[in-house]
N, C-alpha and C positions, 0 to 999 in steps of 0.2 A: 503493500499500498505504498501510495507515495503524503511524504507527509506536506507540511504548509506550505515550505521555502519552494519545492521538486512541482509543488501543481504551480506555486503562484510563476517558476521559471519556465513552465508548459504553454502557462498564457501566453507572456508574453514572447515565447514563439508563434504560438499562432496566431498571435495579431499582423505577424509579420505579413502571412497573407493576405493582408487588406494593405497593402503599402501601397499606391498608387503610381510613383515614378521609383525605379530603382537605377544608382547608379553598379557599372561592378567591375572595381578595377583588378586586375589581374597581372603578373607579376614573369618579369624575365625565367625564373631559374621555373614560372608552370607554364611558360609553351616556348622551351628552347630545349628539348633534348640532351644527351651525356655529350652526344659529339659539335656538340655548338648551331646543331641546327635547327631551325624552328621545324617542330613536333605540328605537320599537318594532324594528323588522327587527331593528337588532341586538341586543336585548336575547330579541328571540327566535332569533338565533341561538346566544344565551347559552345561553337553557335548556335547547334543545332536547342540550346539549352536557353537565351540568350533570345532565341528564332521564339520559340515556346513561347514564353513568356511573354516575347511582343503580341504576337496571335491571339494572347488571352486579356491582352488589352493592357497590361501594363508595359507603361511607356520607361524604355530599356535605354541607359548610357551606358558604353562597354568606355573603359580607360584602360590603355593598353598597353603598353611594353613591347620591348623585342625590336626598335630601330636600330639600336646600334648591334646589337645581335644578328642583326640578318644581313648587315651594312659587313660586320667581322668576317661570317658565313664568303659572305660574294667576293670580298677583298682578300681571300686567305689569310685572314688575322686570329692567333689562336688563346692571344690573349687580350683582355678588355686594357683598352691600351688607358693611357692617363694626361696625356695632354691636349687640355680643349681643340686643337685643329682635327687629333688624328678623330674624338671623339665625332666631331662634327661633319668628319669625311664621312666616317664609319654607317649617321644617321642621315648624310642626302642618300645614299647611295642603299639605304633600307627600309628608306621609313616606304618607299614608294613597290619595292617587294613586296613588302607588310600587308599595307594598307590591300596591292593586286591577289593577297592568300584570303581576307576577308572581304571583298568584293567577289569571290569565286563564291567560298565558300556561304554565304549570305543568301548570296545568287540561288543556287541547288533548294533554297528553305524559301524561297521565293517573298526574301526581304530584300529592301532595299539600304544598302548601307553609307552611312558619308562622314567624310576625315572633318577633324576638327581637329588646328595644330595650335597648342597656346604655348604664351610664355609666363613669369611670372608676373612681370608686365599689363599680362591683358587684367589683370585684376587691379591692375593697381590707379586704371584710370576708369570713372562713374559711367564713359561714353560706349567704354570697349565690353564690359561690367553690363552696359541695358542691353546693347546689340546681341552678345553672347544669349541674353538670357532670349531674347525674338528668337534669334538662330535657333536654339536650341528647342521651345517652345513647340515653332513651324514646326521643326522637326519631328517631333516624338507625335503630333496633331496627325503629322499624316502617315501616320507607322514605321518609321524610317528609324533606323539603331546610328548613333551617330559613334561615331570610336575616334575615342579623344585621344593625343599626345601629347607631351611636351614639345615644343619645334626648338632641340637640340640643334639642328644646319642653324642655327639664326640666333638662339641665348649666346650673349658675349659671354666674354672671362669672368662680367665680374656676376656673374647671372651664375654661373655655373661654380665658381669658384665661394661664392657668402651664400646664394638663395636659392640655394640648388632642390629643382623638387623633389629631388630623394625615391628614386624609382619608381616615379609618380603616386607616392603613398596621399604625397602633399596634394599635388594635384589634385587625387583623387575626391581629395576633402574639398576642396574648391568650391570643384565643380560638384560636388553633392548638397553643397550649404549655397551655393548659385544659382543653381537649378530645379531649388529650394524638392529635394528628392524625401521620401519617409525612410528610407534604406539604402548604406551603402555598404556592399558584401566586395570587401579585400581579399581576392582569392592569390592563397601562400605556398608554398611548400610545403607548409607542417597542418598540425589540425588545427592551432588556436593559439592561443596564451598557453603557457605549459606553467608546471610550481612544483617547485622537488618534492617525494614522497617520500625519500630515502633509499642509501645502498645506490648509490648515483641514479635513481630514477626521476624520471619526470611523469605529472598528469596533467591534461588536458584541463582546465582550467572551462566550462560549459558556459558559468556569468559570470559575470563581471558589475556589480550596479552604482560605483563610482570606482573613477580612475584616480586613486591617490598614490602618495610616495611611496605604501607597501607594495602596490601593483606593478610601478614604473621601479621597482627594485625587484624584479622577477626579469628583467630583461638587463644588454648590453648594447650598443652599439654594435651593428654589423663591423665583421673582421674587413680589415680592406683587400680588394683583392677580388674575384669572379666576377660573373657576368654583371649580378643585383648589385645596387645600390644601396635598398631598403635594407631592414631589421622588423623585428619586432618593438623596437624602441618607437620609430618611424610609424609605424604603425597604432602605437598609440596614442602617440600625439594629436597624430589623423583624427583618431577614434574620439579622443577628447575632445576636439573643437565643432564633431559631429553631432554628439549627443547634446554640449551644450546649446546650440541653433535645433534642436528637436530630431535629428535624424537617428534613428535605429544605424548600429553599425554591427556588421559581423565577421570577422577572422577566422578561415577556412582551407584545408587543404584542397585547391584545384585541381587535384589529380584525383580527389575525389567522386565516382561515380555519381551523377545528376547529381550533385551539391550543390546546386543554386536551381532547383526543384525541388530538391529536400530542403532547401533552408527557408523557401518562401511557402508552405505547404507545413512548415511548422514541426519539421523534424527535428531533432537536438546531432548536430552539422556545428562543429566552431565553436569560438565561445560568442558571447552576444554581451553587445552593450549596451542597453535601452537606452535611449532620449529623453531627457530634460524634460519634466514637464513648463510646457509655457505658459 
């Protein structure tokens, strides 16, 4: 028999199905296979779920990493560059290749995808924010799935060095808030926030009512290197901003079968951070 806390958490999860506008962020480690190439099979499963939600009447926005990794594959680069111009070159080559895959996969589902490339500056100017909201509203009303990524190819060095959107976690948070989303799902290579359970093991934390110091102490910044710039710490910061704005957040394993459909269906997937009352 469920106790009162479990019943309360189950109700929070069941309410996710009532979301009308959903932002889904997927990181490089979910999209890219062991060899460094975009995993089309995994991407196809993601697109199938997004398309299902769109056809069911949800407004769906995808915030997708993967442009730099796709460019690295095309240019034959095995290790993520550290120099900004090299990153920009990879992004310039890879963004078109990444979107070509998405367009093809969404077309197979009879869903139209649109590309939106943004930088931190776009959220600093009121006119740009208004234009973004208007464009997003019209696309979603038409049943189009916007595919958003950071515009790495033109972001200047100051932005990259000091204001990086960090494997799109911060970008997804900004998009969710400005698009007035009810739910942000961040798909990662882990099944949510985890805490120590003794003997060097960890267990998933299914529900976090408040992101306080004790919660932040469970994570540490992502080690340097590899394809992804994100980490659980950046996801917690993104989640904290969203829940304060009235948007529910779930961090879950993007490799789990039908993970998005299960989350919207109220299943126990990932870690849920409930929106604060507005």
